[in-house]
C-alpha positions as CSV (number, residue, x, y, z in Angstrom):
1,X,-23.3,19.3,-11.4
2,X,-19.3,18.0,-10.3
3,X,-18.4,15.6,-7.6
4,X,-16.6,18.5,-5.6
5,X,-19.8,20.9,-6.0
6,X,-22.3,18.3,-4.5
7,X,-19.9,17.7,-1.8
8,X,-19.2,21.7,-1.2
9,X,-23.4,21.7,-1.0
10,X,-23.2,19.0,1.9
11,X,-21.0,20.4,3.7
12,X,-22.4,24.3,3.5
13,X,-25.4,22.9,5.5
14,X,-22.8,22.3,8.5
15,X,-22.4,26.1,8.8
16,X,-25.9,27.1,8.7
17,X,-26.7,26.7,12.0
18,X,-26.3,28.7,15.0
19,X,-26.4,26.1,17.6
20,X,-23.3,24.3,18.3
21,X,-24.7,20.6,18.9
22,X,-26.9,21.1,15.7
23,X,-23.5,22.3,13.9
24,X,-22.1,19.3,15.0
25,X,-24.7,17.0,14.1
26,X,-25.0,18.3,10.6
27,X,-20.8,18.0,10.4
28,X,-21.0,14.4,11.7
29,X,-23.8,13.4,9.4
30,X,-22.2,14.6,6.5
31,X,-18.9,13.1,7.3
32,X,-20.6,9.5,7.6
33,X,-22.3,10.0,4.4
34,X,-19.4,10.8,2.4
35,X,-17.4,8.4,4.6
36,X,-20.0,5.5,4.2
37,X,-20.0,6.4,0.2
38,X,-16.4,6.0,-0.4
39,X,-15.6,2.8,2.0
40,X,-17.5,-0.3,0.8
41,X,-18.3,-2.8,3.8
42,X,-16.4,-6.4,3.0
43,X,-17.4,-9.7,4.6
44,X,-14.4,-11.4,5.4
45,X,-15.0,-15.1,6.9
46,X,-13.1,-16.7,9.5
47,X,-11.4,-19.6,8.9
48,X,-11.4,-21.0,12.4
49,X,-14.2,-21.0,14.5
50,X,-12.6,-19.2,17.5
51,X,-14.9,-20.2,20.3
52,X,-16.5,-23.3,19.2
53,X,-15.2,-25.0,22.6
54,X,-18.2,-22.8,24.4
55,X,-21.1,-25.4,24.9
56,X,-24.5,-24.8,26.1
57,X,-23.5,-26.4,29.6
58,X,-20.3,-24.0,29.8
59,X,-22.4,-20.9,29.1
60,X,-24.9,-21.8,32.0
61,X,-21.9,-22.8,34.3
62,X,-20.7,-19.4,33.5
63,X,-24.2,-17.5,34.2
64,X,-24.5,-19.2,37.4
65,X,-20.9,-18.6,38.9
66,X,-21.6,-14.8,37.9
67,X,-25.0,-15.1,39.7
68,X,-23.1,-16.6,42.7
69,X,-20.6,-14.0,42.5
70,X,-23.1,-11.3,42.8
71,X,-24.4,-12.6,45.6
72,X,-21.1,-12.9,47.2
73,X,-21.7,-8.9,48.2
74,X,-23.4,-10.0,51.4
75,X,-20.0,-11.5,52.9
76,X,-21.1,-15.1,53.2
77,X,-18.2,-17.3,54.0
78,X,-19.9,-20.4,53.1
79,X,-20.9,-19.2,49.8
80,X,-17.4,-17.5,49.2
81,X,-16.4,-21.3,49.6
82,X,-18.9,-22.7,47.2
83,X,-18.0,-20.4,44.6
84,X,-14.1,-20.7,44.8
85,X,-14.9,-24.7,44.1
86,X,-17.5,-23.7,41.6
87,X,-14.9,-21.4,39.8
88,X,-11.9,-24.1,39.9
89,X,-14.3,-26.5,38.6
90,X,-15.5,-24.3,35.8
91,X,-12.0,-23.4,35.0
92,X,-10.9,-27.1,34.5
93,X,-13.8,-27.9,32.3
94,X,-13.3,-24.5,29.9
95,X,-9.2,-25.4,30.0
96,X,-10.4,-29.3,28.7
97,X,-13.0,-28.2,26.1
98,X,-10.0,-25.9,24.6
99,X,-7.5,-28.9,24.6
100,X,-10.2,-31.2,23.2
101,X,-10.9,-28.5,20.5
102,X,-7.6,-27.8,19.8
103,X,-6.4,-31.5,19.5
104,X,-9.5,-31.9,16.9
105,X,-8.2,-29.0,14.9
106,X,-4.9,-30.6,14.7
107,X,-6.2,-33.8,14.2
108,X,-8.2,-32.9,11.0
109,X,-5.7,-30.4,9.8
110,X,-4.0,-30.6,6.7
111,X,-1.0,-28.8,7.8
112,X,-0.5,-29.3,11.1
113,X,2.6,-27.0,11.7
114,X,0.6,-24.2,10.5
115,X,-2.6,-25.0,12.2
116,X,-0.4,-25.6,15.5
117,X,0.5,-22.0,15.5
118,X,-2.6,-20.8,14.6
119,X,-3.9,-22.2,17.8
120,X,-0.8,-20.9,19.5
121,X,-1.5,-17.3,18.3
122,X,-4.6,-17.0,18.9
123,X,-4.5,-18.7,22.5
124,X,-1.9,-16.0,23.2
125,X,-3.8,-13.1,21.3
126,X,-1.3,-12.4,18.7
127,X,-3.7,-12.8,15.8
128,X,-5.6,-10.2,16.7
129,X,-6.1,-8.4,13.0
130,X,-5.9,-4.4,13.2
131,X,-8.7,-2.8,11.2
132,X,-7.2,0.0,8.9
133,X,-7.4,0.9,5.3
134,X,-5.3,-1.2,3.2
135,X,-5.6,1.4,0.0
136,X,-7.3,4.1,-1.3
137,X,-7.7,4.8,-5.0
138,X,-7.7,8.5,-5.8
139,X,-7.9,9.9,-9.2
140,X,-6.7,6.3,-10.8
141,X,-4.0,5.4,-8.3
142,X,-3.8,3.3,-5.8
143,X,-2.4,4.4,-2.6
144,X,-1.1,1.8,0.1
145,X,1.4,4.0,2.3
146,X,-0.8,4.5,5.7
147,X,0.6,7.9,6.3
148,X,-0.1,9.1,2.6
149,X,-3.8,7.6,2.8
150,X,-3.9,9.7,6.4
151,X,-2.5,12.9,4.5
152,X,-4.6,12.8,1.9
153,X,-8.0,12.5,4.0
154,X,-6.7,15.8,5.7
155,X,-6.0,17.7,2.3
156,X,-9.7,16.5,1.1
157,X,-11.2,17.7,4.3
158,X,-9.5,21.0,4.5
159,X,-10.2,21.6,0.8
160,X,-13.4,21.1,1.1
161,X,-13.9,23.6,4.5
162,X,-11.8,26.1,2.5
163,X,-14.3,26.0,-0.9
164,X,-17.4,26.3,1.9
165,X,-15.6,29.1,3.4
166,X,-15.2,30.5,0.1
167,X,-18.7,30.0,-1.3
168,X,-20.0,31.4,1.9
169,X,-18.3,35.0,1.4
170,X,-20.0,35.2,-1.7
């Protein structure tokens, strides 16, 4: 059985049901089965541990602050003042922990300028990676242009739907 015929058989199951929920679940299962068999998971290790400055003490303090915040709903003025003081102290501790961590990264770096810019981008939120398909291999040809990749997916799924439709009319 050829690859295309096997996919047609998978898609035929989508149109067998009468219930909309059943048809949707069948479609989703078929789509995910083909998707996960086409794209493999690649693990990428991050060079910088982004939150290594978070200590067990900071975690405990954040939990305590969260609990205090929940108790603030009772409009306790004394508790509100205590909460503000705790929040200020926690803010300072976190800021100092980040500064210390960044100083250590720069001190231990071989390329201090690159590390400094990495820290600046991390703190400003500019180093967020977009997760998108970088390349698609279709019939031995690598496609890297995002618009072409999207159009290829559309054509593939439209062709499958048309084939299933033709097969069901026979």
